[in-house]
Backbone as a ProteinNet text record, in pm:
[ID]
protein_1_A
[PRIMARY]
MAGKKIAVVAFGAGVTYCLYKLLFSKRSYKYRNPEQSGKENSHPEVWNAEDLKFGPTETLVIKNPSNSLDPQHLQVLLELLHDTEEPFTREQVLVTLANCAAFSVNQDLIRSLNGISVIGSILYDPSAEVKVKALNALNNLSMNVPNQEQITVYLPRIQEIVNTAPRNSDLQLAGLRLLTNMSVTNIYHHAIISSVPQFLQILEDGSELVQIQVLKVLVNLSANSHLTKHLLTLKTWPQQKSSSKF
[TERTIARY]
80.4	-2.7	92.9	186.5	267.3	339.2	394.6	471.1	379.5	251.7	159.3	144.2	134.1	114.7	237.3	351.2	475.5	475.8	444.4	446.1	349.2	231.6	126.9	194.3	244.1	302.6	427.4	504.6	628.2	581.1	478.4	440.9	387.1	352.5	294.7	401.2	363.1	447.4	508.6	630.6	687.6	706.7	683.5	692.1	813	859.9	946.9	1077.5	1128.7	1254.5	1218.1	1103.5	1058.7	1066.3	1013.2	1010.1	1141.2	1219.7	1358.9	1443.6	1419.8	1484.8	1427.5	1292.4	1230.8	1292.8	1299.6	1312.5	1468.1	1548.6	1684.4	1799.8	1785.5	1889.7	1897	2020.1	2063.5	1996.3	1940.6	1870.4	1973	1944	2024.4	1937.9	1949.3	1853.3	1925.1	1832	1866.8	1760.5	1778.2	1681.9	1606.4	1476.9	1411.2	1283	1269.7	1161.8	1063.6	929	816.5	771	802	740.8	860.5	981.9	1057.6	1049.5	1025.2	985	1127.9	1174.9	1283.8	1407.7	1410.3	1547.4	1587.7	1715.7	1780.4	1796.9	1793.8	1823.3	1888.6	1997.7	2076.1	2033.1	1916.5	1899.4	1781.1	1789.5	1693.3	1568.7	1556.8	1433.1	1400.8	1288	1237.3	1212.5	1271.3	1264.6	1174.7	1064.5	961.4	1013.7	1084.8	1135.7	1030.2	936.5	826.5	742.7	703	636.3	698.6	835.8	907.1	865.5	820.9	763.9	848	870.8	939.9	839.2	852.1	763.2	793.8	728.8	736.8	852.9	905.7	1052.3	1047.2	1171.2	1171.5	1169.9	1156.6	1134.5	1255.3	1273.1	1381.8	1320.2	1386.6	1323.5	1455	1405.8	1498	1543.5	1654.8	1701.3	1621.6	1571.1	1485.1	1380.6	1289.3	1164.3	1068.4	967.9	855	766.2	741	667.7	532.1	474.9	326	311	232.9	189.3	34	-0.3	-132.4	-205.4	-332.1	-397	-383.5	-398.3	-378.6	-255.2	-144.9	-15.8	0.8	-44.9	-48.1	-131.1	-240.1	-330.2	-256.1	-182.6	-112.9	-9.2	53.7	161.6	107.4	-11.4	-95.7	-133.4	-184.5	-234.5	-129.9	-22.1	100.7	156.3	153.3	195	95.2	-19.4	-130.4	-113.3	-99.7	-98.2	16.5	139.2	243.3	285.5	357.8	407.4	559.7	615.6	764.1	819.9	923.3	977.5	1045.2	1121.9	1197.9	1097.6	1001.7	910	838.5	796.6	710.1	830.1	945.8	1038.2	1039.6	1065.6	1081	963.7	844.3	712	710.8	723.1	721	801.6	933.3	1024.1	973.8	925.5	855.7	752.5	655.4	546.2	584.8	691	740.3	790.7	849	920.9	816.5	713.6	612.8	522.1	512.4	454.7	514.3	635.7	689.8	641.3	536.3	468.5	334.7	262.2	125.2	31	53.7	-61	-65.5	40.5	48.1	-4.1	31.7	-27.7	-183.4	-244.6	-386.2	-427.3	-367	-388.6	-396.4	-280.8	-273.6	-372.4	-416.9	-529.8	-668.9	-690.7	-809.1	-817.1	-708.3	-697.8	-691.4	-726.5	-715.8	-566.9	-472.4	-346	-289.1	-344.8	-304	-329	-435.6	-494.6	-406	-359.3	-278.3	-132	-84.6	49.1	43.5	-59.4	-61.9	-83.2	-150.1	-153.7	0.1	77.7	222.4	281.9	247.9	301.1	305.9	228	221.8	307.3	365.5	456.2	568.2	620.4	710.6	853.8	882.3	1001.2	1037.5	1144.5	1161.1	1205.1	1269.4	1291.8	1179.7	1075.9	959.5	875.9	881.3	812	880.4	1014.3	1081.1	1025.1	1029.8	986.6	840.7	745.9	604.9	595.1	679.5	678.6	738.1	833.7	888	779.9	720.3	608.4	483.4	456.8	356.5	409	526.7	591.3	580.4	605.8	582.7	442.5	359	210.1	158.7	208.9	167.4	193.2	250.7	262.5	147	38.6	-87	-190.6	-246.3	-353.9	-458.9	-535.9	-624.2	-575.1	-446.2	-383.1	-356	-323.8	-307.6	-430.4	-557	-662.1	-702.9	-626.4	-642.7	-520	-408.6	-299	-307.3	-386.6	-414.1	-481	-531.8	-569.8	-473.4	-357	-241.4	-142	-178.9	-81.4	-60.5	-173.8	-128.6	-37	-44.7	71.1	211.6	202.7	317.2	402.1	323.7	372.9	439.4	361.6	396.8	526.9	534.3	669	791.5	773.7	860.8	907.2	809.8	845.8	895.8	888.8	938.7	1039.6	1071	1172.8	1325.4	1404.9	1543.2	1592.6	1658.7	1701	1804.5	1754	1860.8	1836.9	1740.5	1737.7	1661.1	1685.6	1619.2	1464.6	1423.6	1284.4	1221.1	1286.7	1260.5	1272.5	1369.8	1391.6	1296.4	1256.5	1139.5	1011	992.1	849.9	859.4	979.9	976.2	964	1016.1	1007.7	856.7	788.3	646	568.5	597.4	531.6	562.8	692	724.9	604.7	596.6	493.3	359.8	331.2	182.7	161.1	257	247.6	280.8	280.5	302.4	196.7	72.7	-51.5	-86.4	-188.4	-240.4	-350	-398.4	-499.4	-485.2	-368.7	-367.3	-254.6	-245.4	-165.6	-220.2	-352.4	-419.2	-390.2	-359.7	-325.4	-190.1	-105	30.1	88	11.6	57	82.6	20.6	35.2	172.5	246.6	373.2	484.9	456.6	565.2	659.8	609.9	694.1	787.9	755.4	840.9	950.1	883.1	984.4	1089.1	1064.3	1139.8	1268.9	1212.5	1310.8	1414.9	1341	1437.1	1530	1482	1571.6	1684.7	1659.2	1771.1	1879	1837.3	1957.3	1955.9	1912.5	1902.9	2059.3	2072.4	2174	2133.8	2242.2	2219.8	2112.7	2113.4	2034.1	1887	1851.3	1733.3	1689.7	1768.2	1750.3	1691.6	1756.5	1717.1	1577.3	1545.9	1400.3	1297.9	1350.4	1250.2	1216.1	1320.6	1319.5	1199.4	1215.1	1129.2	975	963.2	817.8	770.4	857.4	822.2	795.7	902.5	870.5	740.7	692.6	562.7	453.7	468.4	372.2	364.7	480.5	481.5	426.1	421.3	346.2	199.2	148	-9.4	-18.3	-82.7	-99.6	-177	-267.8	-353.9	-279.9	-165.6	-81.4	20.1	38.3	164	157.4	53.9	65.4	74.6	19.3	24.5	180.8	244.9	376.8	482.8	441.4	536.2	512.6	415.5	392.8	423.3	486.6	503.7	635	629.6	755	808.3	939.8	985.1	932.8	916.3	859	960.3	933.4	1032.2	1105.5	1252.9	1340.3	1294.4	1281.2	1245.2	1353.2	1384	1473.2	1389.1	1458.8	1394.5	1366.2	1256.4	1213.2	1237.6	1284.1	1298.3	1184.3	1073	966.4	879.4	891.6	826.1	908.5
-128.9	9.4	132.9	125.8	241.9	255.9	160.2	166.1	215.1	186.6	227.2	389.5	429.6	567.3	651.2	604	670.9	677.1	566.9	568.6	668.1	672.1	768.8	911.8	948.9	1090.3	1104.4	1014.2	1015.7	1070.2	1010	1037.3	1196.8	1256.6	1390.5	1483.7	1568.4	1692.8	1763	1789.1	1869.8	1812.4	1677.4	1610.4	1514.8	1464.6	1366.2	1399.5	1523.3	1565.3	1562.4	1610.2	1614.1	1478.1	1378.9	1231.9	1177	1198.6	1154.4	1194.5	1331.7	1380.4	1318.9	1275.5	1216.6	1089.7	1000.9	869	817.3	893.5	834.6	923.7	1052.7	1140.5	1198.2	1239.4	1313.6	1446.2	1491	1624.4	1728.2	1839.4	1954.5	2081.9	2167.7	2276.1	2407.2	2505	2648.9	2710.5	2816.3	2905.3	2989.3	3000.2	3075.1	3130.1	3260.2	3339.7	3338.2	3292	3277.8	3411.9	3527.8	3655.2	3713.1	3656.3	3687.3	3587.1	3638.5	3549.3	3512.4	3389.7	3334.3	3393.8	3477.2	3527.9	3461.2	3434.8	3369.6	3465.1	3407.5	3490	3389.4	3463.5	3358	3363.9	3460.8	3464.7	3376.8	3301.6	3193.8	3244.5	3376.1	3427.4	3562.9	3593.7	3733.6	3828	3928.5	4018.8	4137.1	4154.7	4253.2	4362.7	4453.1	4556.3	4653.1	4675.2	4772.1	4738.6	4625.5	4600.5	4494.4	4487.7	4395.5	4254.7	4202	4066.6	3984.5	3856.6	3769.3	3713.1	3764.4	3716.1	3563.9	3502	3375.4	3360.9	3224.2	3184.9	3154.2	3173.8	3137.8	2971.7	2944.1	2803.9	2739.2	2617.1	2543.2	2465.8	2483.7	2414.2	2342.7	2236	2159.1	2252.9	2258.6	2330.1	2289.4	2379.2	2379.6	2283.9	2294.3	2216.8	2259.7	2187.2	2245.5	2330.7	2463.4	2556.6	2526.9	2423.7	2420.2	2264.9	2198.4	2053.6	2055.9	1977.4	1948.2	1872.3	1905.7	1856.5	1692.3	1634.1	1491.3	1452.3	1520.3	1459.5	1502.9	1604.7	1625.9	1518	1488.3	1390.2	1256.5	1213.1	1083.6	1107.8	1201	1212.8	1194.2	1278.2	1257.1	1130.9	1057.9	917.4	826	842.7	764.9	785.7	913.2	940.8	889.9	894.7	832.1	670.1	611	460.1	408.1	459.9	391	433	323.8	356.2	328.6	326.9	308.4	430.7	452.6	586.3	657.8	574.4	635.5	709.6	628.7	675.2	797.5	797.7	911.6	1030.5	1010.1	1130	1200	1108.8	1158.8	1237	1177	1243.6	1371.8	1381	1511	1617.4	1572.5	1663	1723.4	1637.5	1699.2	1789.1	1748.8	1825.4	1976.9	1957.1	2089.6	2175.6	2122.5	2208.4	2265.8	2185.3	2226.9	2333.3	2327.3	2413.9	2549.5	2558.4	2695.8	2797	2734.7	2824.7	2832.9	2959.5	2973.5	2896.9	2859.3	2805.1	2654.1	2609.7	2459.1	2465.5	2568.8	2573.5	2570.4	2622.4	2628.7	2485.6	2439.3	2304.1	2190.4	2207.8	2094.1	2098.8	2232.6	2243.6	2209.2	2210.8	2187.1	2037.2	1969.2	1823.9	1746.6	1815.2	1784.7	1737.4	1791.9	1769.8	1794.8	1909.8	1948.5	1852.5	1792.7	1675.1	1551.3	1524.8	1408.4	1437.7	1539.7	1578.4	1586	1649.9	1671.1	1513.5	1439.1	1306.8	1240.6	1279.9	1220.9	1279.1	1380	1420.3	1326.9	1223.7	1104.8	976.1	1010.2	895	878	755.4	722.8	760.3	791	829.2	991.3	1024.3	1162.1	1230	1171.9	1221.4	1248.1	1159.9	1175	1281.5	1298.7	1424.5	1548.4	1552	1684.2	1717.1	1622.2	1649.2	1699.1	1641	1691.9	1833.4	1855.2	1995.5	2097.4	2058.2	2147.3	2166.5	2067.1	2080.4	2174	2152.5	2238.2	2377.9	2391.6	2537.7	2605.6	2531.2	2610.3	2640	2551.5	2562.9	2677.6	2711.2	2800.8	2939.9	2954.5	3106.3	3139.8	3052.2	3090.2	3101	3220.7	3242.5	3135	3095.7	2990.2	2850.7	2836.1	2716.5	2714.5	2837.7	2853.2	2804.2	2826.5	2803.3	2650.7	2575.2	2414.2	2374.6	2446	2395.9	2412.7	2506.3	2539.5	2419.6	2330	2191.7	2124.1	2130.1	2062.5	2116.9	2231.4	2320.6	2248.8	2187.6	2113.7	2004.5	1940.8	1837.5	1886.1	1997.5	2077.2	2100.1	2166.8	2206.2	2097.3	1992	1876.5	1817.9	1814.9	1778	1882.4	2009.5	2094.5	2085.7	2056.1	2060.1	1929.1	1810.2	1689.1	1634.1	1693.3	1647.2	1670.1	1582.8	1588.8	1752.1	1798.8	1938.7	1974.5	2077.5	2119.1	2023.7	1938.6	1836.2	1915.1	1860.1	1905	1895.2	1801.3	1788.7	1903.5	1954.6	2071.2	2205.8	2214.4	2333.5	2347.5	2237.9	2244.2	2278	2239.2	2261.8	2411.1	2480.7	2615.9	2687.9	2651.1	2740.2	2745.5	2641.7	2629.3	2729.5	2725.7	2801.3	2952.3	2994.7	3118.2	3170.4	3092.6	3136.4	3147.8	3044.2	3047.9	3167.3	3222.5	3327.6	3471.1	3463.6	3611	3701.6	3659.9	3724.9	3701.2	3786.7	3750.7	3659.4	3592.7	3502	3370	3317.8	3183.4	3196.2	3318.1	3334.1	3257.2	3255.9	3195.2	3028	2975.2	2839.2	2797.2	2898.8	2883	2918.2	3030.2	3075	2971.4	2871.9	2778.6	2711.1	2722.1	2668	2751.4	2877.8	2962.3	2926.8	2865.1	2826.4	2722.7	2626.5	2540.8	2617.7	2712.3	2786.3	2849.3	2890.3	2974.4	2877.5	2756.1	2650.9	2608.1	2607.5	2585.2	2688.4	2815.7	2930	2931.1	2885.3	2875.2	2765.8	2663.6	2552	2514.3	2567.1	2551.3	2595.7	2555.8	2583.8	2744.5	2802.4	2923.4	2923.6	2832.2	2831.8	2809.2	2729.8	2697.9	2817.9	2878.4	2998.7	3109.7	3145.4	3240.3	3209.8	3083.3	3045.3	3066	3044.6	3051.3	3194.3	3286.7	3425.9	3475.3	3432	3474.5	3435.1	3335.5	3302.8	3403.2	3424.6	3502.7	3647.5	3698.2	3833.4	3844.5	3748.5	3751.5	3753.1	3670.3	3666.2	3813.7	3864.3	3988.3	4096.4	4085.7	4211.6	4213.9	4106.7	4099.8	4164.1	4292.1	4367.8	4289.5	4207.9	4112.3	4024.3	3988.5	3900.4	3936	4083	4122.4	4094.4	4108.6	4075.3	3919.7	3846.3	3699.1	3654.8	3719.3	3693.4	3752.4	3847.9	3903.2	3818.5	3759.7	3684.4	3528.1	3489.2	3334.8	3306.5	3187	3125.2	3014.5	2969.3	2876.2	2737.6	2656.6	2515.6	2442.9	2356.8	2269	2199.2	2191.2	2123	1975.9	1918.1	1778.7	1723.4	1599	1530.7	1527.9	1554.2	1546.9	1390.6	1367.6	1247.6	1227.9	1097.3	1085.4	1002.9	987	905.5	969.2	1125.6	1207.4	1217.5
5.6	-1.5	0.5	87.4	94.9	-37.7	-83.6	-217.7	-324.8	-339.3	-437.5	-436.5	-303.1	-269.5	-314.2	-277.2	-319.3	-486.4	-543.4	-691.6	-743	-685.4	-732.3	-725.5	-612.1	-610.1	-695	-714.8	-786.8	-936	-980.6	-1124.9	-1136.2	-1034.3	-1054.9	-1090	-1173.6	-1236.4	-1126.4	-1143.1	-1034.3	-892.1	-887.3	-749.4	-743.6	-865.3	-876	-782.6	-799.8	-722.4	-553.7	-539.9	-395.3	-331	-403	-344.3	-355.2	-457.4	-464.1	-351.7	-308.1	-187	-70.2	-65.9	47.1	66.6	-25.2	-7	-41.1	-91.1	-126.7	-107.4	-90.4	-84.8	63.1	84.6	201	204	317.7	321.2	327.8	242.7	238.4	255.2	343	390.4	364	321.3	343	404.7	494.7	556.9	450	450	363.2	440.1	415.3	479.1	383.6	422.7	332.2	288.5	351.5	323.9	207.7	195.5	87.8	-31.2	-139.7	-262.6	-318.7	-294.2	-348.3	-298.1	-183.8	-129.1	-19.8	-14.9	94.2	225.1	319.8	452.7	542.5	612.8	698.1	843.4	883.7	1005.4	1048.3	1146	1177.4	1256.4	1283.1	1351.7	1291.8	1309.7	1262.3	1398.5	1420.2	1533.1	1504.8	1574	1549.5	1655.5	1626.3	1708.2	1757.9	1659	1695.5	1819.9	1840.8	1975.5	2048.5	2039.8	2126.3	2119	2006	1994.3	1896.3	1924.7	1830.9	1721.2	1603.9	1495.9	1477.5	1359	1332.3	1281	1319.5	1290	1126.6	1069.5	929.1	919.4	799.1	771.4	706	737.7	676.4	547.6	429.8	306.6	222.3	165.3	74.9	-47.7	-93.8	-190.8	-311.2	-390	-512.8	-511.5	-387.7	-396.9	-482.7	-531.4	-596.9	-506.6	-557.2	-461.9	-450.9	-523.5	-523	-564.2	-480.5	-507.9	-533.3	-624.1	-648.7	-524.1	-497.4	-375.6	-369	-486.9	-478	-427.6	-455.4	-419.6	-276.9	-212.4	-71.1	-3.7	-49.6	-1.9	8.6	-88.9	-82	33.9	45.5	151.3	290.7	290.4	432.5	466.8	362.1	390	415.5	356.1	379.4	520	563.8	698	810	761.5	853.3	862.7	742.9	753.5	800.7	792.3	823.3	971.3	1041.9	1171.1	1178.8	1052.1	1034.8	1059.3	1163.5	1196.8	1072.7	1014.1	895.8	795.9	757.6	660	698.4	846.5	891	885.4	927.7	920.1	787.6	681.4	552.9	495.5	524.4	480.8	556.8	694.4	758.4	708.2	681.3	619.2	494.7	391.3	276.2	313.1	389	427.3	485.9	572.2	625.4	523.5	416.6	324.3	231.3	211.3	130.4	198.5	322.9	406.7	424.5	358.7	358.4	260	174.9	81.8	126.9	123	162.3	97.7	-33.7	-109.1	-42.4	-16.2	38.2	181.6	263	394.4	386.3	309.6	299.3	246.4	165.6	96.4	210.5	280.2	391.1	490.3	536.7	631.3	568.7	435.7	380.1	365.2	353.3	346.2	489.6	604.1	725.2	765.5	710.2	725.7	873.2	933.5	1065.7	1159.9	1146.6	1236.1	1228	1107.2	1075.8	1152.6	1117.5	1167.1	1314.6	1362.7	1502.6	1586.8	1525.4	1594.2	1610.5	1518.7	1526.8	1644.2	1721.8	1832.6	1947.4	1933	2035.1	1989.1	1871.6	1834.4	1929.1	1958.3	2076.3	2020.4	1902.9	1848.8	1862.8	1926.2	1956.1	1825.3	1735.4	1606.2	1522.4	1532.3	1452.6	1508.5	1640.4	1705	1659.6	1638.4	1605.1	1475.6	1390.1	1240.6	1257.2	1339.4	1338.8	1383.8	1488.8	1541.9	1428	1356.5	1233.6	1154.1	1101.9	1020.9	1071.6	1183	1253.2	1255.1	1290.1	1301.1	1161.8	1064.5	927.1	907.5	926.9	916.7	1006.9	1122.1	1207.2	1172.6	1066.7	1001.7	934.1	917.4	856.8	983	976.7	1102.8	1101.2	986.9	1004	1068.6	1017	1069.7	1220	1276.4	1415	1507.1	1437.5	1515.6	1522.2	1425.1	1445.5	1523.8	1514.7	1589.6	1747	1775.3	1923.6	2000.7	1929.2	1987.9	2042.5	1997.8	2031.6	2133.2	2167.8	2271.3	2381.9	2451.9	2578	2552	2447.6	2408.2	2387.4	2303.4	2266.9	2403.6	2483.8	2622.6	2704.8	2700.9	2771.3	2712.2	2592.3	2530.8	2567.1	2555.8	2604.1	2746.1	2832.6	2970.1	3021.2	2949.5	2983.9	2914.8	2794	2697.8	2772.3	2731.8	2782	2779.8	2870.6	2856	2753	2672.5	2551	2440.1	2437.9	2312.2	2196.4	2088.8	1972.5	1970.7	2054.1	2086.6	2154.3	2259.7	2356.6	2277.3	2190.5	2099.6	2008	1932.8	1819.8	1881.5	2004.2	2083	2104.8	2162.6	2190.7	2083.7	1960.2	1833.3	1793	1793	1779.4	1873	1984.2	2091.8	2073.8	2024.8	1985.4	1870.9	1774.9	1670.1	1718.5	1803.3	1863.6	1960.3	2019.9	2107	2055.4	1923	1861.5	1887.1	1871.4	1891.1	2045.1	2100.1	2231.6	2237.1	2122	2104.6	2188.3	2199.9	2254	2387.6	2438.4	2557.4	2681.3	2681.4	2804	2796.1	2674.2	2671	2708.1	2717.2	2727.2	2864.7	2914.7	3047.1	3164.7	3164.8	3263.3	3265.1	3166.8	3144.7	3193.5	3216.4	3253.3	3347.2	3466.7	3571.4	3520.2	3426.4	3374.6	3284.6	3214.7	3121.4	3191.1	3307.1	3387.9	3445.1	3483.5	3515.7	3401.9	3288.7	3160.5	3143.1	3169.6	3142.3	3242.7	3356.7	3463.3	3425.5	3374.9	3353.6	3208.6	3112.9	2964.2	2919.1	2785.1	2710.1	2658.5	2615.3	2547.8	2448	2348.5	2255	2294.2	2394.9	2469.8	2544.7	2616.7	2685.7	2589.6	2477.3	2376.6	2347.4	2300.2	2254.6	2372.3	2496.6	2602.6	2616.6	2600.9	2638.8	2525.1	2399.5	2301.6	2345.1	2394.3	2427.4	2544.7	2648.4	2755	2694.5	2621.3	2568.8	2483.3	2419.8	2358.1	2454.4	2561.4	2663.4	2738.1	2764.9	2859.8	2783.8	2662.6	2581.6	2606.8	2662.2	2705.5	2838.6	2834.8	2970.7	3056.8	3014.6	3092.3	3176.4	3143.6	3212.7	3299.8	3290.3	3375.5	3523.9	3587.8	3727.7	3749.9	3667.2	3687.2	3656.6	3545.3	3521.3	3640.4	3705.1	3804.2	3934.9	3954.9	4088.1	4080.8	3955.3	3930.2	4002.8	4045.4	4095.3	3997	3998.5	3913	3953	3865.9	3886.2	3964.3	4071.9	4134.4	4031.6	4043.1	3946.6	3939.5	3827.4	3815.2	3718.7	3724	3621.7	3494.1	3370.7	3245.1	3217.4	3152.4	3089.3	2951.1	2915.6	2763.2	2720.9	2781.5	2721.9	2642.3	2635.6	2535.1	2414.8
[MASK]
++++++++++++++++++++++++++++++++++++++++++++++++++++++++++++++++++++++++++++++++++++++++++++++++++++++++++++++++++++++++++++++++++++++++++++++++++++++++++++++++++++++++++++++++++++++++++++++++++++++++++++++++++++++++++++++++++++++++++++++++++++++

């Protein structure tokens, strides 16, 4: 079944290269800002100085991907992701979906095909690497406001991953990046604020890279005047050993 689905996608115009990279080649990435049409940018984050909030993170995309896939091609990839439990296949499909989601037209298509629900369900996969790829895909999709409305369903799970993942791991960092995007506006702050004590603990003993990402989330939350008193009275979460089961 999986082989047939891959074959169907491979015959699609403009998709052969994408699937070749998906299945057979080593991945090569470049940073690309979806707001910049075809322009490369070496900065991994967008800083909004006007209101002291961190904007959406830039996306990682495969060199020379097709910038538009037909709905049937995306549907096949989503079905393959849903149907397989093989970690390697899931990782490769998620990488392809994440890179496709660097383009706004694909962000809308993936949402219309119930792709956010499919990707979100992968956050419960036992493999940490698979979860990292799922978080990266959701991170790219989260730069679309309608997509954020659907991703908010998974905020409790995303925070659970961040708060319990091994300290300074790729998994923890991927979750924090997604929370940065989801906290750019005030809409979902109420769903994130409960994790601030844990964020403060991560800030205390995390690596520099993780500390920077935590600070971005906290800066976004602090821009909400309704949370000021709550943030100022919070205490750090009691230190606990990180668990690798998530």
